[in-house]
C-alpha positions as CSV (number, residue, x, y, z in Angstrom):
1,M,61.4,100.3,51.1
2,T,58.3,101.6,52.7
3,R,58.4,105.0,54.5
4,L,56.9,105.1,57.9
5,P,53.6,107.1,58.1
6,R,53.8,110.0,60.5
7,T,51.9,108.3,63.4
8,A,54.1,105.2,63.1
9,A,57.2,107.3,62.9
10,L,56.4,109.1,66.1
11,A,55.7,105.9,67.8
12,A,59.0,104.5,66.6
13,A,60.8,107.6,67.7
14,A,59.4,107.2,71.2
15,V,60.7,103.6,71.2
16,F,64.1,104.7,70.2
17,A,64.1,107.4,72.9
18,G,63.3,104.7,75.4
19,I,66.1,102.5,74.2
20,L,68.5,105.5,74.5
21,A,67.2,106.1,78.0
22,L,68.2,102.6,78.9
23,G,71.5,102.6,77.2
24,A,72.8,106.0,77.9
25,T,70.9,106.3,81.2
26,A,69.3,109.3,79.6
27,C,72.1,111.6,80.7
28,A,73.8,114.2,78.7
29,P,75.3,117.1,80.7
30,E,74.0,120.6,80.5
31,P,76.4,123.1,78.8
32,E,78.7,124.7,81.3
33,P,78.5,128.5,81.5
34,T,81.1,130.2,79.3
35,A,83.1,133.2,80.4
36,T,81.6,136.5,79.1
37,A,84.0,138.8,77.3
38,T,84.4,142.3,78.8
39,T,84.0,145.4,76.6
40,G,86.8,147.4,78.2
41,P,90.1,147.9,76.5
42,T,92.1,146.3,79.3
43,E,93.8,143.1,78.3
44,T,92.9,140.2,80.6
45,A,95.6,137.6,81.0
46,T,93.2,135.1,82.5
47,A,91.0,135.1,79.5
48,T,93.4,132.8,77.6
49,P,91.7,129.4,77.1
50,T,93.3,126.5,78.7
51,T,94.0,123.2,77.0
52,S,91.3,121.4,79.0
53,A,88.6,123.7,77.8
54,T,89.0,122.6,74.2
55,T,89.9,119.0,74.7
56,T,87.7,116.5,72.8
57,P,85.8,114.3,75.3
58,T,87.8,111.2,76.0
59,P,87.4,108.6,78.8
60,T,89.3,109.8,81.9
61,E,89.2,108.5,85.4
62,T,87.5,110.8,87.8
63,A,87.8,110.8,91.6
64,S,84.1,111.6,92.0
65,A,82.9,108.5,90.1
66,D,81.4,105.8,92.4
67,A,83.6,102.7,92.0
68,C,80.5,100.6,92.4
69,L,79.4,101.6,88.9
70,V,82.4,100.1,87.2
71,G,81.8,96.7,85.6
72,T,79.3,94.9,83.4
73,W,75.5,95.4,83.9
74,V,72.7,93.4,82.3
75,M,69.1,94.5,81.8
76,D,67.3,91.2,81.3
77,Q,63.9,90.4,79.8
78,D,62.1,91.0,83.1
79,A,63.8,94.4,83.6
80,L,63.2,95.4,80.0
81,T,59.5,94.5,80.4
82,A,59.2,96.5,83.6
83,F,60.8,99.5,82.0
84,Y,58.3,99.5,79.1
85,D,55.4,98.9,81.5
86,Q,56.3,102.2,83.0
87,V,56.5,103.8,79.6
88,N,53.1,102.4,78.7
89,D,51.6,103.7,81.9
90,L,52.9,107.2,81.2
91,Q,51.4,107.1,77.7
92,A,48.1,105.6,78.7
93,G,45.3,107.0,76.5
94,S,47.7,107.9,73.7
95,G,46.9,104.9,71.6
96,V,50.5,103.8,71.6
97,S,51.9,100.8,73.4
98,F,55.2,98.9,73.5
99,S,56.2,95.3,74.0
100,P,59.9,94.4,74.3
101,T,61.8,91.1,73.9
102,G,65.4,90.5,74.6
103,S,68.0,92.1,76.9
104,A,70.8,94.7,76.9
105,T,74.3,94.9,78.4
106,M,76.1,98.0,79.6
107,V,79.8,98.1,80.5
108,L,81.0,101.1,82.6
109,G,84.8,101.5,82.6
110,A,87.0,102.9,85.3
111,D,88.4,105.3,82.7
112,G,85.0,107.0,82.2
113,G,84.0,105.1,79.0
114,Y,80.9,103.0,78.5
115,T,79.6,100.6,75.9
116,W,75.9,99.8,75.5
117,T,75.0,96.6,73.6
118,P,71.3,96.0,73.0
119,D,70.0,92.7,71.8
120,A,66.3,93.4,71.7
121,Q,63.2,93.8,69.7
122,V,60.5,96.3,70.5
123,T,57.0,96.0,69.0
124,A,55.0,99.3,68.9
125,Q,51.3,99.3,68.4
126,A,50.0,102.7,67.2
127,S,46.7,103.5,65.5
128,G,46.3,100.0,64.2
129,V,49.9,99.9,62.9
130,T,52.4,97.4,64.1
131,I,56.1,98.5,64.1
132,D,58.8,96.0,64.9
133,L,62.2,97.5,65.8
134,T,65.3,95.3,66.2
135,F,68.4,96.6,67.9
136,A,71.9,95.0,67.7
137,G,75.5,96.1,67.7
138,H,76.7,98.7,70.2
139,M,77.1,102.3,71.0
140,D,79.9,104.0,72.9
141,G,80.2,107.0,75.1
142,T,81.8,108.7,78.1
143,Y,80.3,109.3,81.5
144,T,81.0,111.1,84.8
145,A,79.4,110.3,88.2
146,T,78.9,111.6,91.7
147,D,77.8,109.5,94.6
148,T,74.1,109.8,93.4
149,Q,74.1,111.0,89.8
150,I,75.5,109.8,86.5
151,T,75.9,111.8,83.4
152,S,76.8,110.5,80.0
153,D,77.7,111.7,76.4
154,V,76.9,109.6,73.4
155,V,80.1,109.6,71.4
156,T,79.2,107.3,68.5
157,T,76.3,105.2,67.3
158,D,78.2,104.0,64.2
159,D,78.1,100.4,65.3
160,L,74.5,100.5,66.5
161,Q,72.4,98.4,64.1
162,I,68.6,99.2,63.8
163,T,66.1,97.4,61.5
164,A,62.4,98.1,61.2
165,T,59.3,96.6,59.7
166,I,55.8,98.1,59.5
167,D,53.0,95.6,59.4
168,G,55.6,93.0,58.3
169,T,57.1,95.0,55.5
170,S,60.7,96.3,55.8
171,T,61.0,100.0,56.2
172,D,63.8,102.5,56.3
173,P,64.6,103.5,59.9
174,G,67.1,106.2,58.8
175,D,65.1,109.2,59.9
176,I,64.3,107.6,63.2
177,A,68.0,106.6,63.7
178,H,68.8,110.3,63.3
179,E,66.3,111.1,66.0
180,I,68.3,108.8,68.3
181,A,71.5,110.7,67.7
182,A,69.8,114.1,68.1
183,A,67.7,113.2,71.1
184,P,68.3,115.5,74.2
185,L,69.5,113.5,77.2
186,S,69.4,114.4,80.9
187,D,71.0,113.3,84.1
188,A,70.0,110.2,85.9
189,A,69.9,109.4,89.6
190,Y,71.3,106.0,90.6
191,T,71.6,103.6,93.4
192,C,74.3,100.9,93.2
193,S,75.1,97.8,95.3
194,A,77.3,94.8,94.8
195,D,74.8,93.1,92.5
196,T,72.3,95.7,91.3
197,L,72.2,99.1,89.6
198,T,69.0,101.2,89.5
199,L,68.8,104.3,87.3
200,E,66.0,106.8,87.5
201,S,65.7,109.1,84.4
202,S,63.3,111.7,83.1
203,M,60.7,110.7,80.5
204,L,57.5,112.3,79.3
205,D,57.5,114.9,82.2
206,S,57.8,112.1,84.7
207,S,60.5,109.5,85.5
208,V,61.1,105.9,84.8
209,T,63.3,103.3,86.5
210,S,65.8,101.0,84.8
211,N,67.0,97.9,86.7
212,F,70.3,96.2,86.0
213,R,72.0,93.2,87.6
214,R,75.8,92.8,87.6
215,G,77.0,90.5,84.8
């Protein structure tokens, strides 16, 4: 197996980050402030942690979630191309460009769980190197939403399948897959109607828009 050279690896990492932005709507919550311990000797009965503070994240229905979000959403070839056109514009002059083929499906549950299923290939051109990345399988997570903002946690990528070639030769995407799991995610603004879902998420000190149609 060929190891990716540094330039190619960085390009591949950017592609993976883009795919995550699509699937997870680029939205992991910021850590909530924790209570600060007092230095005085007085016992504080209210300092006892509650069960909810230590509960492992699980899908739960939240009253704040917009019911419009619930259902199956598809990012088709045109929407995928439009997304990467924005990414290419943001990276103009960097010597890196992306060309996608395929689609992806996102299912948002009423219980606060989601599944992201990409069926796509992204070709990255960087410094004369061609990297083909193929995505299959699925990833699962949880989400919360307000009327305008959606926030998600990636729970597992165990069933997300990634293969890569560099100039036609199979290569190990293991390090890049790790970048996916470790990538910082942020909140995404959204607009939802009966048939369409638009997500606006941060990328490269700017923002990109992802368009979905109801499946």
